[in-house]
ROLO-504664 format. One line per 10 residues: number of its first residue (from 0); for each residue x, y, z of N, C-alpha, C, O. Coordinates in nm, 3 decimals, padded with zeros to 5 digits. Atoms other than C-alpha are relative to their C-alpha. Example, Ala and Ser with C-alpha at 12.3 -4.5 7.8 and 13.67 -1.06 7.14 Angstrom:
// residues 2
0) 00.089/-00.119/00.000/01.230/-00.450/00.780/00.090/00.120/00.000/00.194/00.118/00.066  -00.082/-00.119/-00.006/01.367/-00.106/00.714/-00.077/00.109/00.073/-00.026/00.220/00.090
This chain:
// residues 69
0) 00.127/00.052/-00.037/07.120/15.275/20.234/-00.114/00.076/-00.064/-00.221/00.020/-00.084  00.104/-00.079/00.060/06.922/15.555/20.078/-00.034/-00.053/-00.141/-00.149/-00.047/-00.184  00.024/00.056/00.134/06.965/15.393/19.733/-00.091/-00.122/00.010/-00.175/-00.146/-00.077  00.086/00.119/-00.019/06.807/15.077/19.867/-00.144/00.040/00.017/-00.233/-00.022/-00.042  00.136/-00.046/-00.020/06.502/15.266/19.985/-00.059/00.052/-00.128/-00.177/00.030/-00.155  00.049/-00.054/00.127/06.473/15.441/19.651/-00.040/-00.114/-00.094/-00.145/-00.107/-00.157  00.034/00.110/00.090/06.480/15.115/19.457/-00.122/-00.076/00.051/-00.202/-00.123/-00.030  00.120/00.063/-00.053/06.222/14.962/19.691/-00.125/00.080/-00.033/-00.228/00.024/-00.070  00.115/-00.087/00.033/05.994/15.260/19.637/-00.030/-00.007/-00.150/-00.147/-00.008/-00.189  00.021/00.010/00.143/06.045/15.239/19.262/-00.072/-00.130/-00.038/-00.163/-00.132/-00.121
10) 00.063/00.129/00.027/05.954/14.871/19.262/-00.146/00.002/00.045/-00.233/-00.052/-00.024  00.134/-00.010/-00.049/05.647/14.945/19.472/-00.090/00.078/-00.097/-00.201/00.035/-00.129  00.078/-00.082/00.091/05.528/15.219/19.239/-00.018/-00.067/-00.136/-00.123/-00.052/-00.198  00.012/00.073/00.127/05.597/15.007/18.932/-00.107/-00.107/00.012/-00.187/-00.125/-00.080  00.098/00.104/-00.021/05.391/14.724/19.077/-00.142/00.060/00.007/-00.236/00.006/-00.052  00.130/-00.070/-00.009/05.105/14.963/19.163/-00.049/00.041/-00.138/-00.168/00.029/-00.167  00.037/-00.043/00.134/05.109/15.094/18.807/-00.043/-00.120/-00.083/-00.140/-00.110/-00.157  00.039/00.122/00.072/05.096/14.742/18.662/-00.138/-00.048/00.044/-00.219/-00.090/-00.039  00.132/00.042/-00.051/04.798/14.658/18.888/-00.108/00.093/-00.052/-00.218/00.047/-00.085  00.098/-00.096/00.051/04.619/14.975/18.779/-00.032/-00.029/-00.146/-00.148/-00.028/-00.186
20) 00.019/00.032/00.141/04.671/14.888/18.412/-00.082/-00.129/-00.016/-00.168/-00.138/-00.103  00.074/00.126/00.010/04.543/14.536/18.472/-00.147/00.022/00.035/-00.235/-00.034/-00.031  00.139/-00.024/-00.041/04.230/14.662/18.650/-00.078/00.073/-00.108/-00.199/00.055/-00.118  00.067/-00.069/00.108/04.153/14.887/18.351/-00.054/-00.099/-00.104/-00.153/-00.070/-00.171  00.042/00.100/00.101/04.122/14.573/18.133/-00.122/-00.080/00.047/-00.192/-00.137/-00.036  00.110/00.079/-00.054/03.865/14.409/18.361/-00.133/00.071/-00.027/-00.138/00.194/-00.029  00.128/-00.065/00.025/03.495/14.469/18.288/-00.049/00.072/00.125/-00.038/00.019/00.235  00.049/-00.078/-00.112/03.344/14.738/18.508/-00.148/-00.025/00.025/-00.211/-00.105/-00.044  00.142/00.015/-00.033/03.000/14.766/18.663/-00.089/00.055/-00.109/-00.199/00.004/-00.128  00.085/-00.063/00.103/02.869/14.984/18.381/00.007/-00.072/-00.135/-00.068/-00.039/-00.227
30) -00.012/00.074/00.127/02.976/14.740/18.106/-00.091/-00.123/00.000/-00.132/-00.172/00.106  00.082/00.119/00.012/02.772/14.450/17.974/00.073/-00.121/00.056/00.195/-00.130/00.041  -00.067/00.120/-00.050/02.841/14.117/18.143/00.047/-00.089/-00.118/-00.002/-00.077/-00.230  -00.050/00.091/00.101/03.032/13.850/17.952/-00.108/-00.099/-00.040/-00.190/-00.136/00.044  00.102/00.097/00.040/02.820/13.610/17.746/00.024/-00.135/00.070/00.135/-00.163/00.114  -00.018/00.131/-00.065/02.757/13.263/17.890/00.091/-00.088/-00.082/00.099/-00.070/-00.203  -00.090/00.087/00.074/03.006/12.993/17.795/-00.079/-00.088/-00.098/-00.195/-00.123/-00.073  00.064/00.079/00.104/02.927/12.793/17.483/00.030/-00.149/00.025/00.142/-00.188/00.055  -00.015/00.144/-00.016/02.868/12.421/17.510/00.076/-00.059/-00.117/00.045/-00.024/-00.231  -00.073/00.058/00.112/03.117/12.216/17.302/-00.087/-00.096/-00.082/-00.176/-00.163/-00.029
40) 00.074/00.087/00.090/02.983/12.030/17.002/00.062/-00.142/00.012/00.182/-00.161/-00.002  -00.048/00.138/-00.012/03.007/11.654/17.052/-00.062/-00.085/-00.110/-00.182/-00.076/-00.136  00.048/00.088/00.105/02.978/11.401/16.775/-00.084/-00.113/00.059/-00.063/-00.154/00.173  00.084/00.111/-00.046/02.716/11.128/16.801/00.083/-00.125/00.018/00.075/-00.194/00.119  -00.088/00.118/-00.006/02.967/10.856/16.723/00.116/00.021/-00.100/00.106/00.098/-00.195  -00.114/-00.004/00.092/03.303/10.813/16.557/-00.024/-00.105/-00.109/-00.062/-00.218/-00.078  00.021/00.099/00.106/03.281/10.644/16.216/00.099/-00.115/00.012/00.214/-00.097/00.051  -00.087/00.120/00.000/03.420/10.294/16.193/00.089/00.006/-00.125/00.068/00.089/-00.213  -00.098/-00.002/00.109/03.704/10.213/15.954/-00.061/-00.013/-00.139/-00.017/00.055/-00.232  00.055/00.026/00.133/03.488/10.089/15.666/-00.125/00.081/-00.029/-00.187/00.060/-00.134
50) 00.113/-00.089/00.026/03.209/10.348/15.697/00.038/00.106/-00.101/00.156/00.138/-00.114  -00.032/-00.111/00.091/03.182/10.621/15.434/00.050/00.121/00.080/00.004/00.143/00.193  -00.062/-00.112/-00.071/03.383/10.929/15.532/-00.106/00.112/00.017/-00.178/00.144/-00.077  00.099/-00.107/-00.026/03.170/11.206/15.693/00.032/00.130/-00.074/-00.052/00.219/-00.078  -00.032/-00.125/00.069/03.353/11.475/15.493/-00.067/00.009/-00.134/-00.069/00.117/-00.194  00.073/-00.002/00.123/03.156/11.373/15.184/00.081/-00.032/-00.123/00.035/-00.010/-00.235  -00.085/00.027/00.114/03.444/11.260/14.965/-00.045/-00.128/-00.075/-00.011/-00.148/-00.192  00.044/00.125/00.062/03.281/10.922/14.897/00.097/-00.115/00.025/00.067/-00.229/-00.010  -00.096/00.104/-00.033/03.586/10.730/15.015/-00.032/-00.065/00.133/-00.114/-00.013/00.209  00.014/00.060/-00.131/03.602/10.495/15.308/00.074/00.087/00.100/00.172/00.153/00.066
60) -00.061/-00.082/-00.104/03.690/10.663/15.637/00.147/-00.033/00.018/00.229/00.056/00.041  -00.142/00.042/-00.025/04.014/10.459/15.670/00.093/00.053/-00.109/00.213/00.066/-00.086  -00.082/-00.049/00.110/04.137/10.590/15.333/-00.002/00.153/-00.014/00.074/00.208/-00.092  00.014/-00.143/00.016/04.035/10.953/15.378/00.045/00.070/00.131/00.164/00.089/00.153  -00.031/-00.072/-00.123/04.017/11.131/15.714/00.053/-00.092/00.111/00.112/-00.044/00.208  -00.046/00.096/-00.102/04.098/10.816/15.913/00.152/-00.018/-00.004/00.211/-00.067/00.092  -00.147/00.011/00.010/04.461/10.825/15.788/00.068/00.092/00.098/00.174/00.058/00.151  -00.059/-00.098/-00.087/04.529/11.132/15.999/-00.001/-00.046/00.145/00.088/-00.009/00.222  00.016/00.042/-00.140/04.414/10.965/16.320/00.094/-00.114/00.038/00.093/-00.160/00.152
């Protein structure tokens, strides 16, 4: 039974150590706060099949970047 108690204590101490290491990675009170989240860039509209390709190749969208979609 004493081995069981030893393994339980080892598990407890190992978990405590992992939690301490994790807390070290978190920003503290003396550190600068994280920057605000960035808004995603949204396209005005998706080009139609026969529109010129927005990549600037001069081809139609369906023959250039539209093939991938």
